[in-house]
C-alpha positions in Angstrom: 11.9 10.8 -33.6 11.6 7.2 -34.8 11.7 6.4 -38.5 8.6 5.4 -40.4 9.8 1.9 -40.7 10.1 1.4 -37.0 6.8 3.1 -35.9 4.6 1.1 -33.7 1.0 0.3 -34.6 -0.1 3.5 -32.8 2.5 5.6 -34.6 0.5 6.5 -37.7 -2.5 7.4 -35.7 -0.4 9.6 -33.5 1.2 11.3 -36.5 -2.2 11.8 -38.1 -3.4 13.5 -34.9 -0.3 15.7 -34.8 -0.8 16.7 -38.4 -4.6 17.1 -38.0 -6.4 20.4 -38.5 -7.4 20.7 -34.8 -3.9 20.2 -33.6 -2.5 22.8 -36.1 -5.2 25.3 -35.2 -4.1 25.1 -31.6 -0.8 26.8 -32.7 -1.9 29.1 -35.5 -4.4 30.5 -32.9 -1.5 32.7 -31.7 -1.0 34.1 -35.2 -4.7 34.9 -35.2 -4.3 36.9 -31.9 -1.3 38.8 -33.4 -3.3 40.0 -36.4 -6.5 40.6 -34.4 -4.4 43.0 -32.3 -3.2 44.6 -35.5 -6.6 44.8 -37.1 -8.5 46.3 -34.2 -7.0 49.8 -34.4 -6.2 49.7 -38.2 -9.2 51.8 -39.3 -9.4 53.9 -36.2 -5.9 55.4 -35.7 -5.5 57.4 -39.0 -8.7 59.5 -38.4 -7.9 59.6 -34.6 -4.5 61.2 -35.3 -5.5 63.4 -38.2 -9.1 64.5 -37.2 -9.2 64.3 -33.4 -5.6 65.2 -32.6 -5.2 67.6 -35.5 -1.9 66.2 -36.8 -1.1 66.0 -40.5 -2.1 63.1 -42.8 1.6 62.2 -43.1 1.8 61.6 -39.3 -1.5 59.7 -39.4 0.1 57.5 -42.0 3.3 57.1 -40.0 1.3 55.7 -37.0 0.2 52.8 -39.3 3.4 52.3 -41.2 5.8 52.4 -38.3 4.4 49.1 -37.0 5.5 47.4 -40.3 9.0 48.9 -39.9 9.2 47.4 -36.4 8.0 44.1 -37.7 10.5 44.0 -40.6 13.4 45.0 -38.4 12.6 42.3 -35.7 11.8 39.4 -38.1 15.4 38.0 -38.1 15.6 38.4 -34.3 12.3 36.5 -33.9 13.7 33.7 -36.0 16.9 33.4 -34.0 14.9 33.3 -30.7 12.6 30.5 -32.2 15.6 28.5 -33.3 17.8 28.9 -30.2 15.4 29.4 -27.3 12.4 27.6 -28.7 9.3 28.5 -30.6 7.3 28.6 -27.3 9.5 31.3 -25.9 9.0 33.4 -29.0 5.2 33.0 -28.8 5.3 33.9 -25.1 7.2 37.1 -25.8 4.9 37.9 -28.7 1.7 37.5 -26.7 3.3 39.6 -24.0 4.2 42.3 -26.5 0.6 42.3 -27.9 -0.8 42.7 -24.4 1.7 45.5 -23.6 0.8 47.4 -26.8 -2.8 47.3 -25.6 -1.8 48.8 -22.3 0.1 51.6 -24.1 -2.9 52.2 -26.3 -5.0 52.8 -23.2 -2.3 55.2 -22.0 -2.4 57.1 -25.3 -6.2 57.5 -24.9 -5.9 58.7 -21.3 -3.3 61.3 -22.3 -5.4 62.5 -25.2 -5.6 66.1 -23.8 -1.8 66.4 -24.1 -1.6 65.6 -27.7 2.2 65.4 -28.1 2.6 63.0 -25.2 -0.4 60.9 -26.4 1.2 60.7 -29.9 4.5 59.5 -28.5 2.8 56.8 -26.4 0.8 55.8 -29.5 4.0 55.4 -31.5 5.5 53.2 -28.7 2.3 51.1 -28.8 2.7 50.5 -32.5 6.4 49.7 -32.2 5.8 47.1 -29.5 2.9 45.6 -31.5 5.2 45.3 -34.5 7.7 43.4 -32.5 4.9 41.3 -31.0 3.8 40.4 -34.6 7.3 39.1 -35.5 7.7 37.1 -32.3 4.2 35.7 -32.2 3.6 34.8 -35.8 7.2 33.4 -36.5 7.1 31.4 -33.2 3.6 30.0 -33.8 4.4 29.0 -37.3 7.6 27.2 -36.3 5.9 25.7 -33.2 3.1 24.3 -35.4 5.5 22.9 -38.0 7.8 21.3 -35.4 4.9 19.8 -33.5 2.8 18.6 -36.5 5.8 17.3 -38.5 7.8 18.5 -41.5 5.2 17.0 -43.9 2.6 19.4 -42.5 4.7 22.5 -43.3 2.4 23.7 -46.1 -0.7 23.0 -44.1 0.6 25.0 -41.1 1.6 27.9 -43.3 -1.7 27.8 -45.1 -3.7 27.9 -41.9 -1.5 30.7 -40.7 -2.5 32.7 -43.7 -6.2 32.1 -43.1 -5.7 33.2 -39.5 -3.8 36.4 -40.7 -6.4 37.6 -43.1 -9.4 36.4 -41.1 -8.2 38.2 -38.0 -7.6 41.4 -39.9 -11.0 41.2 -41.5 -12.7 40.6 -38.1 -10.5 43.1 -36.2 -11.0 46.2 -38.4 -14.8 46.5 -38.2 -14.8 45.4 -34.6 -12.3 48.1 -33.7 -14.5 50.8 -35.4 -17.5 49.6 -33.4 -15.6 49.7 -30.1 -14.2 53.1 -30.8 -17.7 54.5 -31.6 -19.2 53.0 -28.5 -16.5 53.4 -25.9 -13.5 55.2 -27.4 -9.9 54.2 -28.2 -9.3 52.9 -24.7 -11.7 50.0 -25.3 -9.6 48.8 -28.2 -6.5 48.9 -25.9 -8.4 47.0 -23.2 -9.6 44.2 -25.6 -6.0 43.9 -27.1 -4.5 43.7 -23.6 -7.2 41.1 -22.6 -6.7 38.7 -25.5 -3.0 39.1 -25.4 -2.9 38.2 -21.7 -5.3 35.2 -22.0 -3.2 33.9 -25.0 0.0 34.4 -22.9 -1.5 32.1 -20.3 -2.6 29.5 -22.9 0.8 29.5 -24.5 2.5 29.0 -21.2 0.4 25.9 -20.5 1.2 24.3 -23.8 4.0 21.8 -24.1 7.2 23.1 -25.8 8.9 21.3 -28.7 12.6 20.5 -28.3 15.1 22.9 -29.9 16.9 21.1 -32.8 20.6 20.8 -31.9 23.3 21.7 -34.3 25.3 24.6 -35.6 23.3 27.7 -36.6 24.1 29.2 -39.9 25.1 32.9 -39.9 22.2 35.2 -40.7 23.9 36.3 -44.0 24.0 32.6 -45.2 20.3 32.1 -44.4 19.4 35.3 -46.1 21.4 34.3 -49.2 19.6 31.0 -49.4 16.1 32.3 -48.8 16.3 35.7 -50.6 15.3 34.4 -54.1 12.2 32.8 -52.7 11.5 35.9 -50.7 11.7 38.0 -53.9 9.2 35.7 -55.5 6.8 36.2 -52.6 7.3 39.9 -52.5 6.5 40.4 -56.2 3.6 37.9 -56.0 2.1 39.8 -53.0 1.9 43.1 -54.9 -1.5 42.1 -56.3 -3.0 42.1 -52.8 -1.4 45.4 -51.8 -2.6 47.3 -54.9 -6.1 45.9 -54.7 -6.5 46.6 -51.0 -5.0 50.1 -51.2 -6.4 51.5 -54.5 -9.5 49.6 -55.5 -11.8 52.2 -53.8 -10.1 55.0 -55.8 -10.2 53.0 -59.0 -14.0 52.4 -58.6 -14.5 56.1 -57.8 -12.6 57.1 -61.0 -15.0 54.9 -63.0 -18.1 56.2 -61.0 -18.9 52.7 -59.9 -20.4 51.7 -56.5 -19.6 48.9 -54.0 -15.8 48.7 -54.3 -15.9 46.6 -51.1 -17.3 43.7 -53.2 -13.9 43.4 -54.8 -12.2 42.9 -51.4 -14.9 40.5 -50.4 -14.4 38.5 -53.6 -10.7 38.4 -53.1 -11.0 37.3 -49.4 -13.6 34.6 -50.1 -11.6 33.2 -53.0 -8.4 33.3 -51.0 -9.9 31.3 -48.1 -11.8 28.8 -50.3 -8.6 28.0 -52.3 -6.6 27.4 -49.1 -9.2 25.2 -47.6 -9.7 23.1 -50.8 -6.2 22.9 -52.1 -3.9 22.8 -49.0 -2.8 19.2 -49.8 -1.8 19.9 -53.4 1.5 21.4 -52.3 2.7 18.2 -50.7 1.3 16.2 -53.7 2.7 18.1 -56.6 5.5 20.2 -55.0 5.9 23.8 -54.0 7.3 25.2 -57.3 4.7 23.6 -59.6 1.9 24.9 -57.5 3.4 28.3 -57.2 3.6 28.5 -61.0 0.0 27.6 -61.4 -1.1 30.0 -58.7 0.9 32.9 -60.1 -0.5 32.2 -63.5 -4.1 32.4 -62.2 -3.1 35.5 -60.2 -1.8 37.2 -63.3 -5.1 36.6 -65.1 -6.8 38.3 -62.2 -4.6 41.4 -62.6 -5.1 41.4 -66.3 -8.9 41.4 -65.9 -8.7 44.2 -63.4 -6.5 46.3 -65.6 -8.9 45.9 -68.6 -12.1 46.0 -66.5 -14.8 48.1 -68.3 -17.6 47.0 -65.9 -17.8 46.2 -62.2 -18.4 42.5 -62.9 -15.0 42.3 -64.6 -13.3 43.9 -61.6 -15.0 41.5 -59.2 -14.0 38.5 -61.3 -10.4 39.8 -61.5 -10.3 40.3 -57.7 -11.6 36.7 -57.2 -9.1 35.2 -59.6 -6.3 37.2 -57.9 -7.4 36.0 -54.4 -7.7 32.4 -55.6 -4.2 32.5 -57.2 -2.5 34.4 -54.4 -3.9 32.1 -51.8 -1.2 29.3 -52.1 1.7 31.5 -53.2 3.0 32.1 -49.7 3.0 28.4 -48.6 4.0 27.0 -51.9 7.2 29.0 -52.2 7.7 28.9 -48.4 7.9 25.1 -48.4 10.8 25.3 -50.9 12.4 28.1 -48.9 12.6 26.2 -45.6 14.1 23.2 -47.4 17.2 25.4 -48.2 18.3 25.4 -44.6 18.9 22.8 -41.9 16.1 22.1 -39.4 17.7 24.1 -36.6 17.6 27.2 -38.8 14.0 27.0 -39.9 12.9 29.8 -37.6 15.4 32.2 -39.0 14.5 31.1 -42.5 10.8 31.7 -41.9 11.5 35.1 -40.4 13.6 36.2 -43.4 11.1 34.8 -45.9 8.1 36.6 -44.2 10.1 39.8 -44.0 10.0 40.0 -47.8 6.2 40.1 -47.6 6.5 43.0 -45.1 8.8 44.9 -47.5 6.3 44.3 -50.3 3.4 45.6 -48.3 5.4 48.6 -47.1 6.9 49.7 -50.5 4.0 48.9 -52.8 1.8 51.8 -51.6 4.2 54.6 -52.6 5.5 52.9 -55.8 2.0 52.2 -57.0 0.9 55.7 -56.1 3.6 57.1 -58.3 2.4 54.8 -61.1 -1.1 56.1 -60.7 0.1 59.7 -60.7 1.8 59.2 -64.0 -0.6 56.8 -65.9 -4.0 56.8 -64.1 -5.8 54.4 -61.7 -6.1 51.4 -64.1 -2.4 51.3 -64.5 -1.9 50.2 -60.9 -3.2 46.8 -62.0 -0.8 46.6 -64.9 1.9 47.3 -62.3 0.5 44.4 -60.3 0.5 42.2 -63.4 4.1 42.9 -64.3 5.1 42.2 -60.7 3.3 38.9 -60.6 4.9 37.9 -63.9 8.2 38.7 -62.4 7.5 36.4 -59.5 6.5 33.7 -62.0 9.8 34.1 -63.8 11.7 33.8 -60.5 9.9 30.6 -59.6 10.5 29.1 -63.0 14.3 29.8 -62.6 14.4 28.4 -59.1 12.7 25.2 -60.2 15.1 24.8 -63.0 18.0 25.3 -60.6 16.5 22.7 -58.3 16.2 20.1 -61.1 19.7 20.7 -62.3 
């Protein structure tokens, strides 16, 4: 790539197009498909396994959580594929895996009369989908960053986050409607359809060259990125406790409309990302992460001390607004820690910390609730966010030294 000093007259325009929103969306679309595939069966599978198949609530929970285990285990592998074979290859495999998970979901529905066999096929579908999430989301993020340019890293990661939460928000109610109208197989069919169409679209897009050079051992990448990942994991606790326990918290206070908290969180999250994407490049990842985590901690404090629904809604909105830029702000600094030809692995490792956070927060926060009551879960979230803020402050100090 030519240096800035030697760009021709058309160079800046070309760079602006490459870093433009429309160009970036053409890559983060594949992240949207990954999480739409995840969202579609999310609200359907637990009651399907527990109520229709007659299995225990624990097995119903396993059907959901096993996907995250597969995602976590395959993140480093997805990163290595993106770095060594190319981001396009990773996306192609990811879209193929999403389509295959849809086919297996159809198989599970067809085999419903033989419950044990249907359950095994359902587990296979979830495992394949978890691998597809790793390959598709890691590949599309790296593909977007490489194509748009390093200066657009924060913007690509930000739009990936909007695609993630937007797809989940759309997929969950759509999946319920499909299941009510046509059964579980219809969800599998739609998943297979969008995965296959996206596979074709990815195949037709131009690849980006693989950056040559020596690839760092995985342990070295992990060591460089792990502190940033810990900050992300602790900062993400607020979303996990809110999404998992706000309904029970409202019920314990005899309040109605707990969903308004989730709506407030989601709207604030998206608004903040759309309005303040450019601030990370302008002010730096660590300063923005410190501001965002401070706002997020205020949201958790309000939720913890909420004595009326309006306080809970305001706390949820502040939490969403603050959490919005935590992932890209810390992520920008994380990928700087490794050479360009290791960015895919770094992204995979960094994102895996979010997976760990989402997976572990539920049981840990549940134990806190069992000991201290429902409101205490937001104190747990507050302490976690303050821990993330402390990590970011230390990392910034190390960088300046």
